[in-house]
N, CA, C and O atoms as a Maestro MAE file, in Angstrom:
{
 s_m_m2io_version
 :::
 2.0.0
}

f_m_ct {
 s_m_title
 :::
 protein
 m_atom[324] {
  # First column is atom index #
  i_m_mmod_type
  r_m_x_coord
  r_m_y_coord
  r_m_z_coord
  i_m_residue_number
  s_m_chain_name
  s_m_pdb_residue_name
  s_m_pdb_atom_name
  i_m_atomic_number
  :::
  1 25 23.628 88.543 -31.869 1 A "MET " " N  " 7
  2 3 23.271 89.751 -32.707 1 A "MET " " CA " 6
  3 2 22.592 90.813 -31.958 1 A "MET " " C  " 6
  4 15 21.671 90.545 -31.187 1 A "MET " " O  " 8
  5 25 22.964 91.878 -32.134 2 A "THR " " N  " 7
  6 3 22.551 93.016 -31.125 2 A "THR " " CA " 6
  7 2 21.393 93.866 -32.091 2 A "THR " " C  " 6
  8 15 21.268 93.943 -33.313 2 A "THR " " O  " 8
  9 25 20.630 94.450 -30.978 3 A "ASN " " N  " 7
  10 3 19.313 95.090 -31.025 3 A "ASN " " CA " 6
  11 2 19.912 96.606 -31.635 3 A "ASN " " C  " 6
  12 15 19.096 97.362 -32.162 3 A "ASN " " O  " 8
  13 25 21.078 96.933 -31.559 4 A "ARG " " N  " 7
  14 3 21.484 98.293 -31.874 4 A "ARG " " CA " 6
  15 2 21.346 98.723 -33.146 4 A "ARG " " C  " 6
  16 15 21.854 97.940 -33.949 4 A "ARG " " O  " 8
  17 25 20.796 99.774 -33.676 5 A "PRO " " N  " 7
  18 3 20.776 100.197 -35.098 5 A "PRO " " CA " 6
  19 2 22.289 100.464 -35.576 5 A "PRO " " C  " 6
  20 15 23.231 100.828 -34.872 5 A "PRO " " O  " 8
  21 25 22.280 100.213 -36.836 6 A "THR " " N  " 7
  22 3 23.542 100.495 -37.287 6 A "THR " " CA " 6
  23 2 23.491 101.609 -38.413 6 A "THR " " C  " 6
  24 15 22.456 101.801 -39.050 6 A "THR " " O  " 8
  25 25 24.534 102.263 -38.611 7 A "ARG " " N  " 7
  26 3 24.395 103.658 -39.357 7 A "ARG " " CA " 6
  27 2 24.228 103.143 -40.885 7 A "ARG " " C  " 6
  28 15 24.793 102.127 -41.290 7 A "ARG " " O  " 8
  29 25 23.452 103.897 -41.631 8 A "CYS " " N  " 7
  30 3 23.463 103.998 -42.840 8 A "CYS " " CA " 6
  31 2 24.722 104.050 -43.795 8 A "CYS " " C  " 6
  32 15 25.614 104.896 -43.743 8 A "CYS " " O  " 8
  33 25 24.623 102.902 -44.751 9 A "PRO " " N  " 7
  34 3 25.874 102.641 -45.365 9 A "PRO " " CA " 6
  35 2 26.046 103.829 -46.415 9 A "PRO " " C  " 6
  36 15 25.101 103.878 -47.202 9 A "PRO " " O  " 8
  37 25 26.980 104.750 -46.604 10 A "GLY " " N  " 7
  38 3 26.883 105.706 -47.611 10 A "GLY " " CA " 6
  39 2 26.864 107.200 -46.845 10 A "GLY " " C  " 6
  40 15 27.444 108.190 -47.291 10 A "GLY " " O  " 8
  41 25 26.154 107.172 -45.715 11 A "ARG " " N  " 7
  42 3 26.087 108.619 -44.736 11 A "ARG " " CA " 6
  43 2 27.424 108.696 -43.939 11 A "ARG " " C  " 6
  44 15 27.907 107.835 -43.204 11 A "ARG " " O  " 8
  45 25 27.777 109.593 -44.171 12 A "PRO " " N  " 7
  46 3 29.049 109.972 -43.318 12 A "PRO " " CA " 6
  47 2 28.489 110.556 -42.315 12 A "PRO " " C  " 6
  48 15 27.577 111.383 -42.321 12 A "PRO " " O  " 8
  49 25 29.259 109.947 -41.148 13 A "ASP " " N  " 7
  50 3 29.290 110.404 -39.696 13 A "ASP " " CA " 6
  51 2 29.392 111.858 -39.349 13 A "ASP " " C  " 6
  52 15 30.502 112.389 -39.325 13 A "ASP " " O  " 8
  53 25 28.267 112.559 -39.070 14 A "THR " " N  " 7
  54 3 28.389 113.974 -38.911 14 A "THR " " CA " 6
  55 2 28.450 114.415 -37.350 14 A "THR " " C  " 6
  56 15 28.660 115.598 -37.084 14 A "THR " " O  " 8
  57 25 28.311 113.696 -36.575 15 A "ALA " " N  " 7
  58 3 28.205 113.971 -35.201 15 A "ALA " " CA " 6
  59 2 29.294 115.037 -34.660 15 A "ALA " " C  " 6
  60 15 29.034 115.919 -33.842 15 A "ALA " " O  " 8
  61 25 30.484 114.823 -35.217 16 A "PRO " " N  " 7
  62 3 31.746 115.695 -34.719 16 A "PRO " " CA " 6
  63 2 31.392 117.081 -35.253 16 A "PRO " " C  " 6
  64 15 31.576 118.068 -34.540 16 A "PRO " " O  " 8
  65 25 30.913 117.182 -36.429 17 A "LEU " " N  " 7
  66 3 30.652 118.581 -36.703 17 A "LEU " " CA " 6
  67 2 29.553 119.258 -36.261 17 A "LEU " " C  " 6
  68 15 29.348 120.410 -36.645 17 A "LEU " " O  " 8
  69 25 28.669 118.585 -35.353 18 A "ALA " " N  " 7
  70 3 27.509 119.343 -34.665 18 A "ALA " " CA " 6
  71 2 28.246 120.469 -33.559 18 A "ALA " " C  " 6
  72 15 28.097 121.683 -33.695 18 A "ALA " " O  " 8
  73 25 28.741 120.092 -32.884 19 A "SER " " N  " 7
  74 3 29.214 121.166 -31.780 19 A "SER " " CA " 6
  75 2 29.738 122.253 -32.511 19 A "SER " " C  " 6
  76 15 29.379 123.395 -32.221 19 A "SER " " O  " 8
  77 25 30.647 122.014 -33.541 20 A "LEU " " N  " 7
  78 3 31.178 123.203 -34.515 20 A "LEU " " CA " 6
  79 2 30.189 124.239 -35.185 20 A "LEU " " C  " 6
  80 15 30.362 125.452 -35.307 20 A "LEU " " O  " 8
  81 25 29.042 123.426 -35.616 21 A "ALA " " N  " 7
  82 3 28.009 124.297 -35.992 21 A "ALA " " CA " 6
  83 2 27.246 124.917 -35.413 21 A "ALA " " C  " 6
  84 15 26.587 125.824 -35.923 21 A "ALA " " O  " 8
  85 25 27.167 124.518 -34.097 22 A "VAL " " N  " 7
  86 3 26.250 125.380 -33.039 22 A "VAL " " CA " 6
  87 2 27.328 126.521 -32.731 22 A "VAL " " C  " 6
  88 15 27.061 127.715 -32.867 22 A "VAL " " O  " 8
  89 25 28.266 126.160 -32.408 23 A "MET " " N  " 7
  90 3 29.327 127.310 -31.998 23 A "MET " " CA " 6
  91 2 29.191 128.595 -33.169 23 A "MET " " C  " 6
  92 15 28.875 129.764 -32.946 23 A "MET " " O  " 8
  93 25 29.536 127.965 -34.455 24 A "LEU " " N  " 7
  94 3 29.418 128.916 -35.604 24 A "LEU " " CA " 6
  95 2 28.232 129.673 -35.946 24 A "LEU " " C  " 6
  96 15 28.197 130.839 -36.340 24 A "LEU " " O  " 8
  97 25 27.282 128.894 -35.756 25 A "GLY " " N  " 7
  98 3 25.879 129.560 -35.695 25 A "GLY " " CA " 6
  99 2 25.667 130.813 -34.400 25 A "GLY " " C  " 6
  100 15 25.112 131.896 -34.585 25 A "GLY " " O  " 8
  101 25 26.213 130.374 -33.192 26 A "VAL " " N  " 7
  102 3 25.819 131.406 -32.174 26 A "VAL " " CA " 6
  103 2 26.826 132.664 -32.465 26 A "VAL " " C  " 6
  104 15 26.643 133.868 -32.288 26 A "VAL " " O  " 8
  105 25 27.724 132.093 -32.871 27 A "ILE " " N  " 7
  106 3 28.786 133.426 -33.055 27 A "ILE " " CA " 6
  107 2 28.163 134.175 -34.428 27 A "ILE " " C  " 6
  108 15 28.138 135.406 -34.438 27 A "ILE " " O  " 8
  109 25 27.753 133.557 -35.372 28 A "MET " " N  " 7
  110 3 27.260 134.340 -36.495 28 A "MET " " CA " 6
  111 2 25.826 135.197 -36.458 28 A "MET " " C  " 6
  112 15 25.408 136.021 -37.272 28 A "MET " " O  " 8
  113 25 25.196 134.684 -35.164 29 A "MET " " N  " 7
  114 3 24.138 135.499 -34.770 29 A "MET " " CA " 6
  115 2 24.396 136.324 -33.842 29 A "MET " " C  " 6
  116 15 23.561 137.222 -33.739 29 A "MET " " O  " 8
  117 25 25.419 136.359 -32.981 30 A "LEU " " N  " 7
  118 3 25.858 137.391 -32.011 30 A "LEU " " CA " 6
  119 2 26.782 138.349 -33.002 30 A "LEU " " C  " 6
  120 15 26.539 139.511 -32.676 30 A "LEU " " O  " 8
  121 25 27.533 138.324 -33.845 31 A "VAL " " N  " 7
  122 3 27.894 139.235 -34.825 31 A "VAL " " CA " 6
  123 2 27.214 140.003 -35.646 31 A "VAL " " C  " 6
  124 15 27.644 141.052 -36.125 31 A "VAL " " O  " 8
  125 25 25.873 139.411 -35.893 32 A "ALA " " N  " 7
  126 3 24.679 140.111 -36.367 32 A "ALA " " CA " 6
  127 2 24.031 141.031 -35.526 32 A "ALA " " C  " 6
  128 15 23.565 142.088 -35.952 32 A "ALA " " O  " 8
  129 25 23.977 140.660 -34.290 33 A "VAL " " N  " 7
  130 3 23.656 141.590 -33.138 33 A "VAL " " CA " 6
  131 2 24.379 142.761 -32.925 33 A "VAL " " C  " 6
  132 15 23.883 143.883 -32.825 33 A "VAL " " O  " 8
  133 25 25.889 142.399 -32.840 34 A "ALA " " N  " 7
  134 3 26.760 143.472 -32.771 34 A "ALA " " CA " 6
  135 2 26.987 144.483 -33.634 34 A "ALA " " C  " 6
  136 15 27.386 145.591 -33.275 34 A "ALA " " O  " 8
  137 25 26.666 144.046 -35.215 35 A "GLY " " N  " 7
  138 3 26.926 144.812 -36.215 35 A "GLY " " CA " 6
  139 2 25.788 145.396 -36.697 35 A "GLY " " C  " 6
  140 15 25.784 146.014 -37.762 35 A "GLY " " O  " 8
  141 25 24.554 145.217 -35.818 36 A "SER " " N  " 7
  142 3 23.050 145.862 -36.303 36 A "SER " " CA " 6
  143 2 23.184 147.437 -36.165 36 A "SER " " C  " 6
  144 15 22.459 148.207 -36.794 36 A "SER " " O  " 8
  145 25 23.956 147.756 -35.480 37 A "ASP " " N  " 7
  146 3 24.070 149.680 -35.417 37 A "ASP " " CA " 6
  147 2 24.697 150.054 -36.785 37 A "ASP " " C  " 6
  148 15 24.447 151.234 -37.029 37 A "ASP " " O  " 8
  149 25 25.318 149.546 -37.621 38 A "ARG " " N  " 7
  150 3 25.918 149.880 -38.653 38 A "ARG " " CA " 6
  151 2 24.893 149.466 -40.212 38 A "ARG " " C  " 6
  152 15 25.167 149.738 -41.381 38 A "ARG " " O  " 8
  153 25 23.891 148.859 -39.748 39 A "ILE " " N  " 7
  154 3 22.996 148.652 -40.850 39 A "ILE " " CA " 6
  155 2 22.316 149.738 -41.678 39 A "ILE " " C  " 6
  156 15 22.056 149.657 -42.879 39 A "ILE " " O  " 8
  157 25 22.042 150.860 -40.794 40 A "PRO " " N  " 7
  158 3 21.227 151.955 -41.241 40 A "PRO " " CA " 6
  159 2 22.214 152.812 -42.317 40 A "PRO " " C  " 6
  160 15 21.794 153.350 -43.341 40 A "PRO " " O  " 8
  161 25 23.502 152.818 -41.894 41 A "GLY " " N  " 7
  162 3 24.623 153.373 -42.823 41 A "GLY " " CA " 6
  163 2 24.961 152.894 -43.788 41 A "GLY " " C  " 6
  164 15 25.447 153.651 -44.628 41 A "GLY " " O  " 8
  165 25 24.840 151.180 -44.155 42 A "TRP " " N  " 7
  166 3 24.768 150.609 -44.934 42 A "TRP " " CA " 6
  167 2 23.918 150.656 -46.061 42 A "TRP " " C  " 6
  168 15 24.173 150.525 -47.258 42 A "TRP " " O  " 8
  169 25 22.457 150.948 -45.231 43 A "ALA " " N  " 7
  170 3 21.374 150.864 -46.408 43 A "ALA " " CA " 6
  171 2 21.348 152.317 -47.111 43 A "ALA " " C  " 6
  172 15 21.001 152.544 -48.271 43 A "ALA " " O  " 8
  173 25 21.747 153.155 -46.249 44 A "ALA " " N  " 7
  174 3 21.989 154.519 -46.929 44 A "ALA " " CA " 6
  175 2 22.976 154.645 -48.134 44 A "ALA " " C  " 6
  176 15 22.755 155.350 -49.118 44 A "ALA " " O  " 8
  177 25 24.098 153.874 -47.940 45 A "ASP " " N  " 7
  178 3 25.341 153.980 -48.950 45 A "ASP " " CA " 6
  179 2 24.839 153.095 -49.958 45 A "ASP " " C  " 6
  180 15 24.798 153.574 -51.091 45 A "ASP " " O  " 8
  181 25 24.375 151.693 -49.782 46 A "TYR " " N  " 7
  182 3 24.306 150.939 -50.816 46 A "TYR " " CA " 6
  183 2 22.550 150.514 -51.283 46 A "TYR " " C  " 6
  184 15 22.235 149.807 -52.240 46 A "TYR " " O  " 8
  185 25 21.857 150.999 -50.563 47 A "GLY " " N  " 7
  186 3 20.338 150.688 -51.076 47 A "GLY " " CA " 6
  187 2 19.632 149.687 -49.700 47 A "GLY " " C  " 6
  188 15 20.096 148.697 -49.134 47 A "GLY " " O  " 8
  189 25 18.456 150.372 -49.507 48 A "THR " " N  " 7
  190 3 17.746 149.337 -48.424 48 A "THR " " CA " 6
  191 2 17.483 148.099 -48.940 48 A "THR " " C  " 6
  192 15 17.778 147.156 -48.206 48 A "THR " " O  " 8
  193 25 16.917 147.805 -50.203 49 A "ALA " " N  " 7
  194 3 16.761 146.649 -50.367 49 A "ALA " " CA " 6
  195 2 17.747 145.677 -50.437 49 A "ALA " " C  " 6
  196 15 17.534 144.503 -50.134 49 A "ALA " " O  " 8
  197 25 18.905 146.139 -50.853 50 A "LEU " " N  " 7
  198 3 20.019 145.288 -51.096 50 A "LEU " " CA " 6
  199 2 20.491 144.666 -49.800 50 A "LEU " " C  " 6
  200 15 20.642 143.451 -49.673 50 A "LEU " " O  " 8
  201 25 20.738 145.629 -48.758 51 A "ILE " " N  " 7
  202 3 21.169 145.409 -47.437 51 A "ILE " " CA " 6
  203 2 19.947 144.575 -46.770 51 A "ILE " " C  " 6
  204 15 20.246 143.684 -45.975 51 A "ILE " " O  " 8
  205 25 18.685 144.810 -47.038 52 A "ALA " " N  " 7
  206 3 17.769 143.846 -46.499 52 A "ALA " " CA " 6
  207 2 18.060 142.580 -46.685 52 A "ALA " " C  " 6
  208 15 18.276 141.780 -45.775 52 A "ALA " " O  " 8
  209 25 18.086 142.267 -48.217 53 A "MET " " N  " 7
  210 3 18.101 141.056 -48.731 53 A "MET " " CA " 6
  211 2 19.509 140.429 -48.102 53 A "MET " " C  " 6
  212 15 19.488 139.199 -48.107 53 A "MET " " O  " 8
  213 25 20.443 140.874 -47.688 54 A "ALA " " N  " 7
  214 3 21.760 140.425 -47.345 54 A "ALA " " CA " 6
  215 2 21.539 140.164 -45.952 54 A "ALA " " C  " 6
  216 15 22.099 139.173 -45.482 54 A "ALA " " O  " 8
  217 25 20.857 140.841 -45.243 55 A "VAL " " N  " 7
  218 3 20.852 140.332 -43.799 55 A "VAL " " CA " 6
  219 2 19.733 139.350 -43.467 55 A "VAL " " C  " 6
  220 15 19.678 138.692 -42.428 55 A "VAL " " O  " 8
  221 25 18.902 139.324 -44.401 56 A "VAL " " N  " 7
  222 3 17.955 138.119 -44.154 56 A "VAL " " CA " 6
  223 2 18.852 136.814 -44.652 56 A "VAL " " C  " 6
  224 15 18.946 135.801 -43.959 56 A "VAL " " O  " 8
  225 25 19.528 136.973 -46.002 57 A "ALA " " N  " 7
  226 3 20.205 135.844 -46.238 57 A "ALA " " CA " 6
  227 2 21.397 135.325 -45.192 57 A "ALA " " C  " 6
  228 15 21.674 134.136 -45.032 57 A "ALA " " O  " 8
  229 25 22.027 136.393 -44.535 58 A "TYR " " N  " 7
  230 3 22.955 136.006 -43.435 58 A "TYR " " CA " 6
  231 2 22.116 135.418 -42.248 58 A "TYR " " C  " 6
  232 15 22.572 134.335 -41.880 58 A "TYR " " O  " 8
  233 25 21.306 135.724 -41.735 59 A "LEU " " N  " 7
  234 3 20.540 135.356 -40.606 59 A "LEU " " CA " 6
  235 2 19.948 133.787 -41.043 59 A "LEU " " C  " 6
  236 15 20.032 132.805 -40.305 59 A "LEU " " O  " 8
  237 25 19.376 133.794 -42.318 60 A "ALA " " N  " 7
  238 3 18.940 132.147 -42.780 60 A "ALA " " CA " 6
  239 2 19.958 131.722 -42.479 60 A "ALA " " C  " 6
  240 15 19.751 131.004 -41.501 60 A "ALA " " O  " 8
  241 25 21.332 131.718 -42.812 61 A "VAL " " N  " 7
  242 3 22.342 130.744 -43.079 61 A "VAL " " CA " 6
  243 2 22.725 130.631 -41.669 61 A "VAL " " C  " 6
  244 15 23.137 129.533 -41.295 61 A "VAL " " O  " 8
  245 25 22.647 131.695 -40.741 62 A "ALA " " N  " 7
  246 3 23.276 131.196 -39.708 62 A "ALA " " CA " 6
  247 2 22.147 130.502 -38.764 62 A "ALA " " C  " 6
  248 15 22.537 129.546 -38.094 62 A "ALA " " O  " 8
  249 25 20.979 130.836 -38.664 63 A "GLY " " N  " 7
  250 3 19.891 130.058 -38.422 63 A "GLY " " CA " 6
  251 2 19.808 128.488 -38.936 63 A "GLY " " C  " 6
  252 15 19.574 127.595 -38.120 63 A "GLY " " O  " 8
  253 25 19.949 128.293 -39.907 64 A "ARG " " N  " 7
  254 3 20.016 126.930 -40.307 64 A "ARG " " CA " 6
  255 2 21.347 125.956 -39.980 64 A "ARG " " C  " 6
  256 15 21.310 124.735 -39.831 64 A "ARG " " O  " 8
  257 25 22.549 126.835 -39.907 65 A "ILE " " N  " 7
  258 3 23.531 126.214 -39.244 65 A "ILE " " CA " 6
  259 2 23.293 125.697 -37.826 65 A "ILE " " C  " 6
  260 15 23.403 124.548 -37.397 65 A "ILE " " O  " 8
  261 25 22.884 127.002 -37.106 66 A "LEU " " N  " 7
  262 3 22.573 126.450 -35.750 66 A "LEU " " CA " 6
  263 2 21.491 125.422 -35.518 66 A "LEU " " C  " 6
  264 15 21.533 124.616 -34.588 66 A "LEU " " O  " 8
  265 25 20.427 125.497 -36.495 67 A "HIS " " N  " 7
  266 3 19.135 124.776 -36.270 67 A "HIS " " CA " 6
  267 2 19.737 122.956 -37.108 67 A "HIS " " C  " 6
  268 15 19.026 121.954 -37.025 67 A "HIS " " O  " 8
  269 25 20.651 122.961 -37.585 68 A "TRP " " N  " 7
  270 3 21.409 121.836 -37.904 68 A "TRP " " CA " 6
  271 2 22.164 121.177 -36.575 68 A "TRP " " C  " 6
  272 15 21.822 120.125 -36.036 68 A "TRP " " O  " 8
  273 25 23.217 121.994 -36.186 69 A "GLY " " N  " 7
  274 3 24.106 121.488 -35.424 69 A "GLY " " CA " 6
  275 2 23.080 121.004 -33.939 69 A "GLY " " C  " 6
  276 15 23.316 119.931 -33.383 69 A "GLY " " O  " 8
  277 25 22.035 121.878 -33.463 70 A "VAL " " N  " 7
  278 3 21.466 121.503 -32.529 70 A "VAL " " CA " 6
  279 2 20.821 120.243 -32.850 70 A "VAL " " C  " 6
  280 15 20.912 119.326 -32.035 70 A "VAL " " O  " 8
  281 25 20.003 120.034 -34.234 71 A "GLY " " N  " 7
  282 3 19.062 118.794 -34.531 71 A "GLY " " CA " 6
  283 2 20.149 117.889 -34.310 71 A "GLY " " C  " 6
  284 15 19.713 116.878 -33.759 71 A "GLY " " O  " 8
  285 25 21.501 117.825 -34.529 72 A "GLU " " N  " 7
  286 3 22.337 116.486 -34.600 72 A "GLU " " CA " 6
  287 2 22.815 116.194 -33.187 72 A "GLU " " C  " 6
  288 15 23.254 115.117 -32.785 72 A "GLU " " O  " 8
  289 25 22.659 117.356 -32.473 73 A "LEU " " N  " 7
  290 3 22.926 116.933 -30.922 73 A "LEU " " CA " 6
  291 2 22.067 116.349 -30.177 73 A "LEU " " C  " 6
  292 15 22.422 115.502 -29.357 73 A "LEU " " O  " 8
  293 25 20.963 116.661 -30.321 74 A "LEU " " N  " 7
  294 3 19.662 116.050 -29.807 74 A "LEU " " CA " 6
  295 2 19.417 114.820 -30.427 74 A "LEU " " C  " 6
  296 15 19.272 113.844 -29.692 74 A "LEU " " O  " 8
  297 25 19.339 114.670 -31.722 75 A "ASP " " N  " 7
  298 3 19.226 113.129 -32.307 75 A "ASP " " CA " 6
  299 2 20.184 112.862 -33.397 75 A "ASP " " C  " 6
  300 15 20.108 113.239 -34.567 75 A "ASP " " O  " 8
  301 25 21.232 112.048 -32.747 76 A "PRO " " N  " 7
  302 3 22.049 111.648 -34.116 76 A "PRO " " CA " 6
  303 2 21.584 110.938 -34.916 76 A "PRO " " C  " 6
  304 15 20.459 110.444 -34.834 76 A "PRO " " O  " 8
  305 25 22.480 110.751 -35.935 77 A "ALA " " N  " 7
  306 3 21.789 109.929 -37.148 77 A "ALA " " CA " 6
  307 2 21.798 108.545 -36.624 77 A "ALA " " C  " 6
  308 15 20.765 107.931 -36.894 77 A "ALA " " O  " 8
  309 25 22.731 107.854 -35.913 78 A "ASP " " N  " 7
  310 3 22.467 106.771 -35.133 78 A "ASP " " CA " 6
  311 2 21.173 106.539 -34.726 78 A "ASP " " C  " 6
  312 15 20.570 105.533 -35.099 78 A "ASP " " O  " 8
  313 25 20.713 107.314 -34.046 79 A "ASP " " N  " 7
  314 3 19.258 106.866 -33.427 79 A "ASP " " CA " 6
  315 2 18.177 107.124 -34.353 79 A "ASP " " C  " 6
  316 15 17.034 107.041 -33.901 79 A "ASP " " O  " 8
  317 25 18.345 107.431 -35.608 80 A "ARG " " N  " 7
  318 3 17.235 107.707 -36.296 80 A "ARG " " CA " 6
  319 2 16.672 106.598 -37.151 80 A "ARG " " C  " 6
  320 15 15.657 106.769 -37.826 80 A "ARG " " O  " 8
  321 25 17.440 105.290 -37.111 81 A "MET " " N  " 7
  322 3 17.298 104.139 -37.777 81 A "MET " " CA " 6
  323 2 16.163 103.442 -37.088 81 A "MET " " C  " 6
  324 15 15.788 102.337 -37.479 81 A "MET " " O  " 8
  :::
 }
 m_bond[323] {
  # First column is bond index #
  i_m_from
  i_m_to
  i_m_order
  :::
  1 1 2 1
  2 2 3 1
  3 3 4 2
  4 3 5 1
  5 5 6 1
  6 6 7 1
  7 7 8 2
  8 7 9 1
  9 9 10 1
  10 10 11 1
  11 11 12 2
  12 11 13 1
  13 13 14 1
  14 14 15 1
  15 15 16 2
  16 15 17 1
  17 17 18 1
  18 18 19 1
  19 19 20 2
  20 19 21 1
  21 21 22 1
  22 22 23 1
  23 23 24 2
  24 23 25 1
  25 25 26 1
  26 26 27 1
  27 27 28 2
  28 27 29 1
  29 29 30 1
  30 30 31 1
  31 31 32 2
  32 31 33 1
  33 33 34 1
  34 34 35 1
  35 35 36 2
  36 35 37 1
  37 37 38 1
  38 38 39 1
  39 39 40 2
  40 39 41 1
  41 41 42 1
  42 42 43 1
  43 43 44 2
  44 43 45 1
  45 45 46 1
  46 46 47 1
  47 47 48 2
  48 47 49 1
  49 49 50 1
  50 50 51 1
  51 51 52 2
  52 51 53 1
  53 53 54 1
  54 54 55 1
  55 55 56 2
  56 55 57 1
  57 57 58 1
  58 58 59 1
  59 59 60 2
  60 59 61 1
  61 61 62 1
  62 62 63 1
  63 63 64 2
  64 63 65 1
  65 65 66 1
  66 66 67 1
  67 67 68 2
  68 67 69 1
  69 69 70 1
  70 70 71 1
  71 71 72 2
  72 71 73 1
  73 73 74 1
  74 74 75 1
  75 75 76 2
  76 75 77 1
  77 77 78 1
  78 78 79 1
  79 79 80 2
  80 79 81 1
  81 81 82 1
  82 82 83 1
  83 83 84 2
  84 83 85 1
  85 85 86 1
  86 86 87 1
  87 87 88 2
  88 87 89 1
  89 89 90 1
  90 90 91 1
  91 91 92 2
  92 91 93 1
  93 93 94 1
  94 94 95 1
  95 95 96 2
  96 95 97 1
  97 97 98 1
  98 98 99 1
  99 99 100 2
  100 99 101 1
  101 101 102 1
  102 102 103 1
  103 103 104 2
  104 103 105 1
  105 105 106 1
  106 106 107 1
  107 107 108 2
  108 107 109 1
  109 109 110 1
  110 110 111 1
  111 111 112 2
  112 111 113 1
  113 113 114 1
  114 114 115 1
  115 115 116 2
  116 115 117 1
  117 117 118 1
  118 118 119 1
  119 119 120 2
  120 119 121 1
  121 121 122 1
  122 122 123 1
  123 123 124 2
  124 123 125 1
  125 125 126 1
  126 126 127 1
  127 127 128 2
  128 127 129 1
  129 129 130 1
  130 130 131 1
  131 131 132 2
  132 131 133 1
  133 133 134 1
  134 134 135 1
  135 135 136 2
  136 135 137 1
  137 137 138 1
  138 138 139 1
  139 139 140 2
  140 139 141 1
  141 141 142 1
  142 142 143 1
  143 143 144 2
  144 143 145 1
  145 145 146 1
  146 146 147 1
  147 147 148 2
  148 147 149 1
  149 149 150 1
  150 150 151 1
  151 151 152 2
  152 151 153 1
  153 153 154 1
  154 154 155 1
  155 155 156 2
  156 155 157 1
  157 157 158 1
  158 158 159 1
  159 159 160 2
  160 159 161 1
  161 161 162 1
  162 162 163 1
  163 163 164 2
  164 163 165 1
  165 165 166 1
  166 166 167 1
  167 167 168 2
  168 167 169 1
  169 169 170 1
  170 170 171 1
  171 171 172 2
  172 171 173 1
  173 173 174 1
  174 174 175 1
  175 175 176 2
  176 175 177 1
  177 177 178 1
  178 178 179 1
  179 179 180 2
  180 179 181 1
  181 181 182 1
  182 182 183 1
  183 183 184 2
  184 183 185 1
  185 185 186 1
  186 186 187 1
  187 187 188 2
  188 187 189 1
  189 189 190 1
  190 190 191 1
  191 191 192 2
  192 191 193 1
  193 193 194 1
  194 194 195 1
  195 195 196 2
  196 195 197 1
  197 197 198 1
  198 198 199 1
  199 199 200 2
  200 199 201 1
  201 201 202 1
  202 202 203 1
  203 203 204 2
  204 203 205 1
  205 205 206 1
  206 206 207 1
  207 207 208 2
  208 207 209 1
  209 209 210 1
  210 210 211 1
  211 211 212 2
  212 211 213 1
  213 213 214 1
  214 214 215 1
  215 215 216 2
  216 215 217 1
  217 217 218 1
  218 218 219 1
  219 219 220 2
  220 219 221 1
  221 221 222 1
  222 222 223 1
  223 223 224 2
  224 223 225 1
  225 225 226 1
  226 226 227 1
  227 227 228 2
  228 227 229 1
  229 229 230 1
  230 230 231 1
  231 231 232 2
  232 231 233 1
  233 233 234 1
  234 234 235 1
  235 235 236 2
  236 235 237 1
  237 237 238 1
  238 238 239 1
  239 239 240 2
  240 239 241 1
  241 241 242 1
  242 242 243 1
  243 243 244 2
  244 243 245 1
  245 245 246 1
  246 246 247 1
  247 247 248 2
  248 247 249 1
  249 249 250 1
  250 250 251 1
  251 251 252 2
  252 251 253 1
  253 253 254 1
  254 254 255 1
  255 255 256 2
  256 255 257 1
  257 257 258 1
  258 258 259 1
  259 259 260 2
  260 259 261 1
  261 261 262 1
  262 262 263 1
  263 263 264 2
  264 263 265 1
  265 265 266 1
  266 266 267 1
  267 267 268 2
  268 267 269 1
  269 269 270 1
  270 270 271 1
  271 271 272 2
  272 271 273 1
  273 273 274 1
  274 274 275 1
  275 275 276 2
  276 275 277 1
  277 277 278 1
  278 278 279 1
  279 279 280 2
  280 279 281 1
  281 281 282 1
  282 282 283 1
  283 283 284 2
  284 283 285 1
  285 285 286 1
  286 286 287 1
  287 287 288 2
  288 287 289 1
  289 289 290 1
  290 290 291 1
  291 291 292 2
  292 291 293 1
  293 293 294 1
  294 294 295 1
  295 295 296 2
  296 295 297 1
  297 297 298 1
  298 298 299 1
  299 299 300 2
  300 299 301 1
  301 301 302 1
  302 302 303 1
  303 303 304 2
  304 303 305 1
  305 305 306 1
  306 306 307 1
  307 307 308 2
  308 307 309 1
  309 309 310 1
  310 310 311 1
  311 311 312 2
  312 311 313 1
  313 313 314 1
  314 314 315 1
  315 315 316 2
  316 315 317 1
  317 317 318 1
  318 318 319 1
  319 319 320 2
  320 319 321 1
  321 321 322 1
  322 322 323 1
  323 323 324 2
  :::
 }
}
């Protein structure tokens, strides 16, 4: 009998997606920084509140994807049990 923890039944192995999530999160953050000079024009055209909500939502999604990917790489699901 081994002392190695086993994966939870019914929980998919998401470790291969972690590196892709980190890359996607970093790319999304870089795109946000690169496009930040266009935000004042969009705010003038479409409204400050709408653009502010869109930017916050975009950065929240990018940050959460990056956070999940880094968390999976540092602490994979196999080690959590």
